[in-house]
C-alpha positions as CSV (number, residue, x, y, z in Angstrom):
1,M,0.0,0.0,0.0
2,G,1.4,3.4,-1.0
3,I,1.1,6.7,0.9
4,L,-1.9,7.7,-1.3
5,E,-3.8,4.7,-0.1
6,N,-2.6,5.2,3.5
7,I,-3.9,8.7,3.8
8,K,-7.4,7.5,3.1
9,S,-7.4,5.3,6.2
10,K,-8.7,6.7,9.5
11,Q,-6.2,4.4,11.4
12,Y,-3.3,6.0,9.5
13,W,-4.2,9.5,10.8
14,I,-4.7,8.3,14.3
15,E,-1.3,6.8,14.3
16,V,0.2,10.0,12.7
17,V,-1.2,12.1,15.5
18,K,0.0,9.8,18.2
19,L,3.5,9.6,16.8
20,G,3.6,13.2,15.9
21,V,2.7,14.4,19.4
22,I,5.3,12.2,21.0
23,F,8.0,13.2,18.6
24,F,7.1,16.9,18.9
25,V,7.4,16.8,22.7
26,L,10.7,14.9,22.6
27,F,12.0,17.2,19.8
28,M,11.2,20.4,21.7
29,G,12.7,19.0,24.9
30,F,15.9,17.7,23.4
31,S,16.4,20.8,21.2
32,T,16.0,23.1,24.3
33,L,18.3,20.9,26.3
34,I,21.0,20.9,23.7
35,A,20.7,24.7,22.9
36,H,20.6,25.7,26.6
37,F,22.4,23.0,28.4
38,S,24.1,25.2,31.1
39,N,20.9,27.2,31.7
40,V,18.7,24.1,32.1
41,F,21.0,22.5,34.7
42,S,21.6,25.8,36.5
43,G,17.9,26.3,36.7
44,N,18.0,29.6,34.9
45,F,14.8,29.2,32.9
46,A,14.2,32.9,32.7
47,A,17.2,33.2,30.4
48,I,15.9,30.4,28.2
49,Y,12.5,32.1,28.1
50,K,14.1,35.5,27.2
51,E,16.3,34.1,24.5
52,E,13.9,31.6,22.8
53,W,10.3,32.4,23.7
54,A,9.8,36.0,24.6
55,D,8.3,38.6,22.2
56,G,6.6,36.0,20.0
57,K,9.8,34.2,19.1
58,W,8.1,30.9,20.1
59,V,5.7,31.0,17.1
60,G,8.4,30.3,14.5
61,D,10.1,27.8,16.7
62,V,7.0,25.8,17.5
63,A,5.6,26.0,14.0
64,L,8.8,24.7,12.4
65,K,9.2,21.9,14.8
66,G,5.5,21.1,14.5
67,I,5.8,20.8,10.7
68,I,8.9,18.7,10.9
69,S,7.2,16.4,13.5
70,F,4.1,16.0,11.3
71,I,6.1,15.2,8.2
72,Y,8.2,12.7,10.1
73,A,5.2,11.0,11.6
74,M,3.5,10.7,8.2
75,Y,6.6,9.1,6.8
76,M,7.2,6.7,9.6
77,V,3.6,5.6,9.9
78,S,3.4,5.0,6.2
79,R,6.6,3.1,6.2
80,R,5.4,1.0,9.2
81,M,2.1,0.2,7.5
82,N,3.8,-0.7,4.3
83,S,6.3,-3.0,6.0
84,K,3.4,-4.8,7.8
85,A,1.5,-5.2,4.6
86,N,4.5,-6.6,2.8
87,F,5.3,-8.9,5.7
88,H,1.9,-10.5,5.6
89,K,1.9,-11.2,1.9
């Protein structure tokens, strides 16, 4: 089954949302941890907020990571569904 057949399935979209949300949360956490390692471990969250999230900076960051997470989830779920379909043939 190709991606065009997969996107017609309700189960496909349920799996995309589940994987996308999990990946988004992990992606946001790890990227913040990597970018602001010393501030995270010193507990200086105000500096992280000021550098990354204040004055609407969060919109671009969240939107970009959300799009990346959604595309990744679509690809991985389609790939998983195709491998299961090929396995059972």
